[in-house]
Every structure is written in structure tokens, then in C-alpha cells.
C-alpha positions, 0 to 999 in steps of 0.5 A: 494868659487872656489879654486884658485890653480888648478893642475898647479898653478893659471890660468885664462884669463890675466887681467880678471880672473887673474888680477894684484890685485890677482898677488899682493896678491899672492906675499904677501902670498908667502912672508908671508908663504914661504920667510919672511922679508929680504928673497929673492924671484925669479920671472920668466915669459914666453913671453906673453904680460901680463907677465910683468904686472903680474910679476911686481904685484907679485914683488910689493906684495912681496916687500911690506912685506920686501922681496927682489925680483930677476927678471929673466925676460923671462926664462923656468920654469925649469930654475926658478926651478933649480935656486931657488933650487941652489941659496939663495932663499926661493921660486920662482914664475913663471908667465906662463900658460904653453901650454895655448893660449896667452890670458891666464896666470898663477902663479906657486909657487915653494919652496926653493927646486924648487919643487911645493908646497905640498897640505897643504902648497898650502892651507895655501898660498891660505888662505893668498891670500884670506886675503892678505889685512890683512897682515901688512907690513913695512914702507919705510926702511923695504921694499924689493928691486927689483934686476935684476937677468937676468944674473942668466939664464947663470947658468942654461944654463951652467948646461944643457950644462954639460948634453949635453956634456955627449953625442955626436951626429952629427944628424940634429935636428929641435926644435920648441920653441913654440915662448916661454920662451926657445927661447934664450937658447934651441939652445945653449944647444942642440948644446952642443951635437954636433948636427946641430940644426935648431930652429923654432918658435922662434920669440915671439911677446907677442901673438904667444906663442903656436899658431899653434906650440909647444908641443900641435901642433906638426904637424907643426914640423912634416912638417918641419922635413919632408921637411928638411929631418932632423933626428928628431925634438923636440917640447917644450911648452910655458914654456919649461917643456914639450917635444914631439918628431917627428921621422925621418919619420915625425911621432909624438912620444908622451910623453908616448913613450919618457918615455918608451924609457928612461925607457927601456934604463935604465932598460937594463943598470940597471940604473932605481931605483926600476925598477919603472916608475911613471905616471898619470892615463892618461898614455897609457896602452901600456907603462905599457905593455912594461915595465912589459914585461921586468921586470919594473913596472908602478905606477900611480898617479892622473893627475898633475906633482906634484903628479908624483914627490910626487910619485917618492919621496915616491917610490924612483923612478928615472923616471916619467912623463905624456903623454903630454911630461912632463918628470921628470928625477931625476938624471938630474934635479929637475923638468920636463924640455923639454930640458933635455928630448930632451938631454936624447933621443939624448943620447940614439940615440947616444949610441944605433945607432938606429933611433927614430922610431925604439926606439919608436916602442918598446912601441906600444900604445893602441888606446886612445881618450881624450875629454875636454867638457866645462860644468857648473857642472864639479864636479857633474858628478857622481850625474847625474844618466843618465851620470853616468850610461852611463859611467858604461855601456861604461866600461862594453862594453870594457869587460876588454880590456880598460879603461875609466877615467872621471875627472873634470879639475883642470884648467878650467870649464870642464870635461875631458873624456879619453877612451882607448881600443883595437879597435880604432873605438869603442874607438872613438865612446865611447868618442864621445857619452860620450862627447855629453851626458856630454855636454847635461846633465851637462850644 
């Protein structure tokens, strides 16, 4: 049977793959394994139209096993993580498909620390989801209550404002809120630095989340920064755990460069525990080169922010993240938060006096191409001799001057191919040829 949980929770097309019964069963499974009768569960959601339906289903499932459900309503995923960890909650569920289009939705579960479940616990929750109908619940007097917890979001805002007030800047900053879950909070928080803030793409209608905007489409923000002559811009994704920046020239600064800017600044101040940055196998080799040159070290993990967090905890590292813009700064927040990333970058600009373009130039990136190929047999790519041989030949052609990574997607029926090398033309050619062959051989 296909595994329910991918690298970032359960995802699918809302009301098709991800239907209310599955959300109801997850609510029961989470209640049974993580909360317990009489305990409290926190639920948040992003701005997708399907969010109300799925959040209500999760809540009903949890209440059917005697758990009190506190509903935050629309909020950033990092707010759910922060509030779960700081409140009387045994677990939290975020209803969001993050950067995916509006037709998708997802269910992310965090434990009482506000952290994603480790693999063993996640497997146990998944097992309970599959047999949720067997779980017996109480009669009327033992059912859980639903509580309106929207007011708790102010606690998250106040905490992040405390971080914002550590810095002072009068920069003109444009923020692309992706028509997502940070629309009502991001402007207030970033204004805490003293910056002049212009928030765009902040009119969610249930269907426009991430549509031609946000961290996966930063070109829209780049145009706005250029036309308004702003000092820089930040693009969040739909649930605000990612951040991609645009410099004063309108050039996109990706997540690897943001990680590098933060790491180099902290290495100079001797404020990077162990001198280690934890990143996924997809992070650019240019980041590793820049860190190594000043005595730092890059440790790599499998793709998925929970694996990065696990690696950070094992190595006692203070900084980690992904090139997608998901950055974890452990002394600032317990989970990746695009708003915290933006605040950290603003702080570095403030105390160095350098524009973002100059800071980003410290991390020159190698040419890299990534492809997503929808295939029927994503997990069997190594078993196809023709495709496997082509991958090995492509690796040899790079002569040690690059990397090729092939992996099945954890969130969709697709194969992901990454090619990195010294020459842009050869990297693109290899990525194109391998992608075409995968589509031919694995369908």
C-alpha cells in the first residue's frame, strides 16, 4: 500500500486524494497516539478554500476520542509550531500544502515541542490512520470541545516582534505574502524593525494562494522591487515557512545564499555552534565552498526539513535549511519561519551597512538545474538498466566537477533530477537528456 506520509506530511488534491474521511481519521490517530482523552490539540490552516472543510474534519476526529480542539484558523505554519510548543498542547495539526497550488492541500502533524514527528512515531500514527475505524470513543459526556483559539496568534506576533526590535533599519522593503497564511501578520512584524514595509499579494480568495507569486515565483516580486526602487524584497510561500529574497537590483537571492549570508555573519562573530551548517543534498556546492573557505562546514542530510532539524539536533548545529528558502535558526525559532529569516537578513544588512547584493556575492553558486518528471515507476528507476546507465555516464562526464542526484519525490508520483556542474550549458544539456529518458523509460 502507498505510504500516506511524504517528506512534509500528507498531501493530495483536496476532496479527491485528500478527502474529509482521511482528515477525520488523522484527527483520531493523532488524538490516540499523541494527545489522549482530555488533552488539547491545536489546529491551524492556510488560506485555501478546502482548509475549512479539512480542519473541521481533523477536529471532529480528535473530538470523537475525547480531545479538546483549539482552532487557530488561518495562521503561518511556524505560528502553529511556536504556539504548540509554548502552550498546553500535546500536538498540533496544520492544514496546508505549503507552496503547492490551491487545488492541493495537506496535513502536517507536530508534537508537543512543535516539531515534526520522527519516523517511528509517524509510522505509528499512519498505522492508526489506516485502522481509525477500530478506535473506540466515548459517548456524549466524554467528547471533546472545540475552542476558538484565534486570539493566540497574537502571542506568536508578539514573540516575533521581540525579534524584530533587536534590529533597526529604515529600509524600504517589499514583501510578497503569496496570498497565504501570513497576510495578516507579516507587515506588522517586519515593521517592528522600523522598516518601511509594502506588502503585496495579500488578498487571499481561497484560490489564489501561490498563484504567480510567492517563494516559488519570485519574478513577480523582482519586478515590483525594480519598479518601486525598493531596497530589497522577501517572498514567502503559502504557509510562510519559506523565504526567498530579491536584492536592490531586482535579482533573486535563493535559500542557499540566504543560509550562507547568515552563516558567514555568525562565523565572523563566533556565533555559529560547532561552525556547522546543516543542509540537504540539494544545496548548492557553492554554499559548501564558501563555508569551507572561512573554516565552516556543511553537513548534508536527505531532502526534507525534518531531516535537517534532526541533523541539527544530533550535531548541535544552530543553523540549517534548504535552497527552497526553508531556513531554521535554532536560537530564534523552533521551526523554519520565513518571517524570521527575513528579520535575520534585515539585521545583518543593518549592522554591516552592506546591500543584499554584496552580501549574496560572498556565496557564488555553481550552475544547477532541477527537473521534476511525472512517472509511474518513480521508486524503480535504478532497476531500469538503460536509465541507470545513462545516469552513471552523465556522472562520469562531469569528471568530478559536479554532482547528479536522482530521487523519487516524497510528495507526488514523480522523479526528481538535479544536475550541478561548472559549465551551465553542459548542466542544462544533461538535465534535459536525463529528464527525457526518465519520461520515456519509467512510464
